[in-house]
FISETI-649727 format. One line per field, with one value per atom (N, C-alpha, C, O): residue in one letter; chain; atom name; z, y, x. Coordinates in steps of 0.05 Angstrom, whole numbers, plus 5000, padded with zeros to 4 digits. Atoms other than C-alpha are relative to their C-alpha. Layout:
BEGIN
resn <- [A_...];
chain <- [A_...];
name <- [CA_...];
z <- [Z_...];
y <- [Y_...];
x <- [X_...];
# end
This chain:
BEGIN
resn <- [M_M_M_M_N_N_N_N_H_H_H_H_N_N_N_N_V_V_V_V_L_L_L_L_L_L_L_L_A_A_A_A_I_I_I_I_L_L_L_L_D_D_D_D_S_S_S_S_M_M_M_M_P_P_P_P_D_D_D_D_P_P_P_P_V_V_V_V_V_V_V_V_F_F_F_F_V_V_V_V_D_D_D_D_T_T_T_T_G_G_G_G_H_H_H_H_I_I_I_I_I_I_I_I_R_R_R_R_Y_Y_Y_Y_L_L_L_L_N_N_N_N_K_K_K_K_A_A_A_A_A_A_A_A_A_A_A_A_A_A_A_A_Q_Q_Q_Q_Y_Y_Y_Y_Q_Q_Q_Q_K_K_K_K_P_P_P_P_D_D_D_D_H_H_H_H_P_P_P_P_D_D_D_D_L_L_L_L_L_L_L_L_G_G_G_G_R_R_R_R_S_S_S_S_I_I_I_I_F_F_F_F_D_D_D_D_C_C_C_C_H_H_H_H_N_N_N_N_K_K_K_K_Q_Q_Q_Q_S_S_S_S_R_R_R_R_Q_Q_Q_Q_I_I_I_I_I_I_I_I_L_L_L_L_D_D_D_D_I_I_I_I_F_F_F_F_K_K_K_K_S_S_S_S_F_F_F_F_M_M_M_M_D_D_D_D_G_G_G_G_A_A_A_A_D_D_D_D_E_E_E_E_R_R_R_R_F_F_F_F_L_L_L_L_S_S_S_S_I_I_I_I_N_N_N_N_K_K_K_K_S_S_S_S_N_N_N_N_Q_Q_Q_Q_K_K_K_K_V_V_V_V_Y_Y_Y_Y_M_M_M_M_R_R_R_R_A_A_A_A_V_V_V_V_R_R_R_R_N_N_N_N_N_N_N_N_A_A_A_A_G_G_G_G_E_E_E_E_V_V_V_V_I_I_I_I_G_G_G_G_Y_Y_Y_Y_Y_Y_Y_Y_E_E_E_E_R_R_R_R_Y_Y_Y_Y_E_E_E_E_V_V_V_V_N_N_N_N_V_V_V_V];
chain <- [A_A_A_A_A_A_A_A_A_A_A_A_A_A_A_A_A_A_A_A_A_A_A_A_A_A_A_A_A_A_A_A_A_A_A_A_A_A_A_A_A_A_A_A_A_A_A_A_A_A_A_A_A_A_A_A_A_A_A_A_A_A_A_A_A_A_A_A_A_A_A_A_A_A_A_A_A_A_A_A_A_A_A_A_A_A_A_A_A_A_A_A_A_A_A_A_A_A_A_A_A_A_A_A_A_A_A_A_A_A_A_A_A_A_A_A_A_A_A_A_A_A_A_A_A_A_A_A_A_A_A_A_A_A_A_A_A_A_A_A_A_A_A_A_A_A_A_A_A_A_A_A_A_A_A_A_A_A_A_A_A_A_A_A_A_A_A_A_A_A_A_A_A_A_A_A_A_A_A_A_A_A_A_A_A_A_A_A_A_A_A_A_A_A_A_A_A_A_A_A_A_A_A_A_A_A_A_A_A_A_A_A_A_A_A_A_A_A_A_A_A_A_A_A_A_A_A_A_A_A_A_A_A_A_A_A_A_A_A_A_A_A_A_A_A_A_A_A_A_A_A_A_A_A_A_A_A_A_A_A_A_A_A_A_A_A_A_A_A_A_A_A_A_A_A_A_A_A_A_A_A_A_A_A_A_A_A_A_A_A_A_A_A_A_A_A_A_A_A_A_A_A_A_A_A_A_A_A_A_A_A_A_A_A_A_A_A_A_A_A_A_A_A_A_A_A_A_A_A_A_A_A_A_A_A_A_A_A_A_A_A_A_A_A_A_A_A_A_A_A_A_A_A_A_A_A_A_A_A_A_A_A_A_A_A_A_A_A_A_A_A_A_A_A_A_A_A_A_A_A_A_A_A_A_A_A_A_A_A_A_A_A_A_A_A_A_A_A_A_A_A_A_A_A_A_A_A_A_A_A_A_A_A_A_A_A_A_A_A_A_A_A_A_A_A_A_A_A_A_A_A_A_A_A_A_A_A_A_A_A];
name <- [N_CA_C_O_N_CA_C_O_N_CA_C_O_N_CA_C_O_N_CA_C_O_N_CA_C_O_N_CA_C_O_N_CA_C_O_N_CA_C_O_N_CA_C_O_N_CA_C_O_N_CA_C_O_N_CA_C_O_N_CA_C_O_N_CA_C_O_N_CA_C_O_N_CA_C_O_N_CA_C_O_N_CA_C_O_N_CA_C_O_N_CA_C_O_N_CA_C_O_N_CA_C_O_N_CA_C_O_N_CA_C_O_N_CA_C_O_N_CA_C_O_N_CA_C_O_N_CA_C_O_N_CA_C_O_N_CA_C_O_N_CA_C_O_N_CA_C_O_N_CA_C_O_N_CA_C_O_N_CA_C_O_N_CA_C_O_N_CA_C_O_N_CA_C_O_N_CA_C_O_N_CA_C_O_N_CA_C_O_N_CA_C_O_N_CA_C_O_N_CA_C_O_N_CA_C_O_N_CA_C_O_N_CA_C_O_N_CA_C_O_N_CA_C_O_N_CA_C_O_N_CA_C_O_N_CA_C_O_N_CA_C_O_N_CA_C_O_N_CA_C_O_N_CA_C_O_N_CA_C_O_N_CA_C_O_N_CA_C_O_N_CA_C_O_N_CA_C_O_N_CA_C_O_N_CA_C_O_N_CA_C_O_N_CA_C_O_N_CA_C_O_N_CA_C_O_N_CA_C_O_N_CA_C_O_N_CA_C_O_N_CA_C_O_N_CA_C_O_N_CA_C_O_N_CA_C_O_N_CA_C_O_N_CA_C_O_N_CA_C_O_N_CA_C_O_N_CA_C_O_N_CA_C_O_N_CA_C_O_N_CA_C_O_N_CA_C_O_N_CA_C_O_N_CA_C_O_N_CA_C_O_N_CA_C_O_N_CA_C_O_N_CA_C_O_N_CA_C_O_N_CA_C_O_N_CA_C_O_N_CA_C_O_N_CA_C_O_N_CA_C_O_N_CA_C_O_N_CA_C_O_N_CA_C_O_N_CA_C_O_N_CA_C_O_N_CA_C_O_N_CA_C_O_N_CA_C_O_N_CA_C_O_N_CA_C_O_N_CA_C_O_N_CA_C_O_N_CA_C_O_N_CA_C_O];
z <- [5000_5000_5000_5015_5002_4982_5021_5033_4981_5025_4997_5016_5006_4991_5009_5018_4992_5005_5031_5041_4971_5079_5010_5029_4992_5084_4994_5010_5007_5049_5021_5029_4979_5100_5025_5037_4975_5159_4997_5016_5004_5129_4998_5002_5001_5120_5027_5030_4973_5194_5012_5010_4989_5231_5026_5034_4975_5295_4995_4976_5004_5302_5004_5022_4997_5292_5000_4980_4997_5317_5007_5028_4995_5311_5011_5000_4987_5357_5002_5008_5000_5353_5029_5048_4973_5412_5013_5037_4989_5420_5007_5014_4993_5432_4981_4988_5021_5366_4983_4975_5017_5326_4971_4960_5027_5259_4980_4956_5019_5229_5014_5037_4992_5236_4977_4954_5022_5196_4997_5013_5005_5169_5024_5030_4976_5231_5022_5035_4979_5277_4993_5010_5009_5236_5005_5014_4996_5238_5030_5037_4972_5313_5015_5032_4984_5338_4988_5004_5011_5289_5000_4983_4996_5314_4997_4994_5002_5310_5020_5013_4981_5373_4996_5008_5007_5345_4970_4962_5029_5269_4986_4968_5012_5251_5021_5033_4978_5299_4991_5008_5009_5255_5007_5003_4992_5281_5027_5037_4973_5349_5021_5015_4978_5416_5008_5008_4991_5439_5027_5034_4974_5506_4997_5017_5004_5475_5002_5006_5000_5474_5026_5028_4976_5544_5025_5025_4974_5616_5014_5004_4985_5667_5009_5007_4991_5694_4977_4979_5023_5625_4990_4981_5009_5607_5016_5004_4984_5665_4994_4994_5007_5647_4974_4972_5026_5575_5004_4993_4995_5600_5014_5008_4985_5648_4981_4982_5019_5593_4980_4973_5018_5545_5012_4999_4986_5597_5000_4996_5000_5601_4973_4971_5027_5525_4997_4986_5002_5531_5016_5011_4984_5584_4989_5002_5012_5538_4996_4981_5003_5543_4971_4959_5026_5478_5000_4981_4999_5500_5029_5046_4973_5561_4998_4979_4998_5579_5008_5026_4994_5580_5014_5035_4988_5595_4986_4967_5015_5575_4992_5009_5010_5531_5002_5011_4999_5524_4984_4989_5017_5471_5012_4998_4986_5522_4986_4985_5012_5485_5019_5031_4986_5520_4981_4957_5015_5498_5010_5034_4993_5496_4985_4963_5015_5478_4992_5007_5012_5433_4990_4975_5010_5420_4971_4962_5027_5349_5000_5009_5000_5340_4972_4954_5026_5282_4999_5018_5003_5256_5021_5026_4979_5310_5027_5047_4975_5364_5016_5039_4986_5382_4997_4976_5001_5399_4982_4986_5018_5344_5004_4992_4995_5370_5013_5022_4989_5394_4989_4976_5008_5379_5019_5035_4984_5412_4984_4960_5012_5398_5015_5040_4988_5411_4999_4979_4998_5432_5012_5032_4989_5443_5027_5030_4972_5517_5002_5004_4997_5522_5027_5032];
y <- [4977_5000_5025_5026_4977_5067_5022_5021_4978_5129_5017_5023_4984_5168_4986_4999_5015_5113_5001_5005_4999_5111_5028_5030_4973_5187_5004_5017_4998_5183_4986_4996_5015_5131_5016_5020_4984_5174_5025_5033_4976_5236_4995_5013_5007_5199_4995_4994_5006_5185_5025_5047_4976_5231_5010_5033_4992_5231_5011_5003_4989_5272_4979_4962_5017_5235_5019_5033_4984_5270_4981_4968_5017_5231_5017_5038_4986_5253_4982_4958_5017_5228_4997_5008_5005_5205_5025_5025_4975_5276_5018_5042_4986_5297_5023_5043_4981_5336_4990_4967_5007_5336_4997_5016_5005_5304_4996_4998_5004_5291_5007_5000_4996_5315_4992_5001_5005_5286_5024_5043_4977_5333_5007_5030_4995_5325_5013_5031_4988_5342_5029_5046_4972_5403_5018_5040_4984_5427_5006_5027_4997_5417_5016_5032_4989_5439_5025_5041_4977_5490_5024_5028_4975_5555_5024_5020_4976_5627_5001_5011_5000_5617_4977_4977_5022_5552_4995_4974_5003_5563_4977_4965_5022_5511_4983_4991_5017_5454_4981_4972_5018_5412_5010_5034_4992_5413_5012_5019_4988_5440_4978_4956_5019_5406_4996_5015_5005_5372_5014_5020_4986_5406_5029_5042_4973_5474_5003_5025_5000_5454_4989_4986_5013_5424_5014_5026_4988_5449_4981_4959_5015_5424_4972_4953_5025_5370_4980_4957_5017_5343_4991_4968_5007_5344_4976_4958_5022_5299_4974_4952_5024_5250_4989_4964_5009_5247_4987_4966_5011_5235_4973_4955_5026_5180_4978_4956_5020_5145_4993_4970_5005_5153_4981_4963_5018_5120_4972_4953_5026_5062_4987_4962_5011_5054_4990_4969_5007_5052_4974_4960_5024_4998_4976_4955_5023_4955_5003_4987_4997_4980_5009_5023_4992_4990_5022_5038_4981_5032_5006_4988_4992_5071_5019_5036_4982_5106_5028_5030_4973_5182_5016_5027_4983_5215_4994_4978_4998_5225_5029_5047_4972_5286_5012_4999_4986_5337_4988_4993_5014_5294_4973_4957_5025_5237_4976_4954_5022_5196_4993_5011_5008_5155_5006_5000_4993_5179_4982_4981_5017_5131_5010_5021_4995_5142_4972_4953_5026_5087_5003_5022_5000_5071_4991_4975_5008_5066_4988_5002_5014_5016_4993_4989_5009_5000_4970_4956_5029_4930_4986_4962_5011_4919_5002_4993_4998_4935_5025_5028_4976_5002_5022_5025_4978_5061_5021_5031_4978_5113_5024_5045_4978_5156_4990_4967_5007_5156_5017_5038_4984_5181_4995_4977_5003_5190_4985_4989_5015_5142_5006_5008_4993_5158_4976_4961_5021_5111_5011_5025_4990_5127_4987_4963_5009_5122_4993_5010_5009_5080_4989_4981];
x <- [5017_5000_5018_5038_4982_5029_4992_4971_5002_5037_4974_4961_5024_4980_4974_4956_5023_4930_4997_4975_5000_4949_4991_4975_5009_4941_4971_4957_5029_4873_4983_4962_5015_4850_4999_4978_4999_4873_4983_4969_5016_4841_4970_4954_5028_4775_4988_4963_5010_4770_4987_4998_5013_4721_5012_5009_4987_4762_5028_5041_4974_4825_5022_5020_4976_4891_5024_5029_4976_4954_5022_5022_4977_5019_5022_5029_4978_5075_5024_5021_4977_5146_5011_5000_4989_5190_5012_5018_4991_5216_4976_4980_5025_5143_4994_4982_5005_5141_4977_4977_5023_5076_5010_5021_4990_5092_4977_4982_5023_5022_4974_4970_5027_4951_4982_4987_5018_4894_4981_4984_5017_4840_4983_4979_5016_4796_5016_5006_4983_4854_5007_5006_4994_4873_4976_4979_5024_4801_4995_4985_5005_4796_5021_5014_4978_4864_5014_5025_4986_4892_4982_4965_5015_4862_5018_5042_4983_4886_5023_5045_4978_4927_5020_5041_4983_4957_4997_4987_5005_4958_5014_5002_4986_5010_5013_5034_4990_5021_5022_5038_4979_5066_5028_5034_4973_5137_5002_5024_5000_5116_4998_4989_5002_5120_4971_4955_5027_5056_4995_4973_5003_5070_4994_4986_5009_5058_4970_4959_5029_4985_4988_4963_5009_4980_5011_5032_4991_4984_5020_5025_4979_5035_4990_5004_5012_4988_4998_5005_5002_4973_5027_5030_4972_5047_5010_5021_4990_5063_4985_4998_5015_5007_5011_5015_4990_5033_5028_5033_4973_5105_4998_5013_5003_5082_4990_5000_5010_5043_5022_5026_4978_5102_5020_5030_4981_5148_4989_5004_5012_5099_5003_5006_4996_5105_5029_5033_4972_5180_5006_5025_4998_5171_4984_4983_5014_5128_4970_4959_5029_5056_4994_5010_5008_5019_4978_4977_5022_4959_4993_4995_5009_4936_4977_4976_5023_4871_5011_5028_4991_4880_4978_4983_5021_4813_4973_4971_5025_4740_4997_4998_5000_4733_4972_4953_5025_4677_4978_4954_5019_4643_4992_4980_5006_4637_5013_5002_4985_4689_5023_5036_4975_4743_5023_5022_4976_4811_5023_5028_4977_4870_5025_5022_4975_4943_5010_5008_4991_4971_5028_5034_4972_5044_5000_4984_4994_5069_5028_5047_4974_5126_5009_4992_4989_5172_5001_4992_4999_5184_5017_5013_4983_5237_4987_4999_5014_5186_5007_4998_4992_5217_4979_4967_5019_5172_5011_5033_4992_5174_4982_4986_5019_5117_4975_4973_5026_5046_4978_4983_5023_4976_4977_4978_5024_4909_4979_4976_5021_4852_4974_4975_5026_4778_4981_4981_5020_4722_4975_4976_5026_4649_4996_4999_5005_4633_4970_4954_5028_4569_4994_4972];
# end
């Protein structure tokens, strides 16, 4: 499958997808994420630290979850958002099993 097909799949998803690398730099936003997060006070998030968009408490939660990924976890619950969705952080690993980043995953809270 080529790169353009994968991007089209991600852009077709109604929930935001923000991929962050191991240096906590935002490397990808799908269309839903760009529409939700790129506001006048954050016009271009690509290349910026995920921590520029989060308070001190959220930063520590992200760092704790990231550490758990480095210790072998694949996914951790993060919160329930304003749309009553469960939000999870999910590790992204390369073929060797090394963490190369992470993203948030949404689930309807029923």
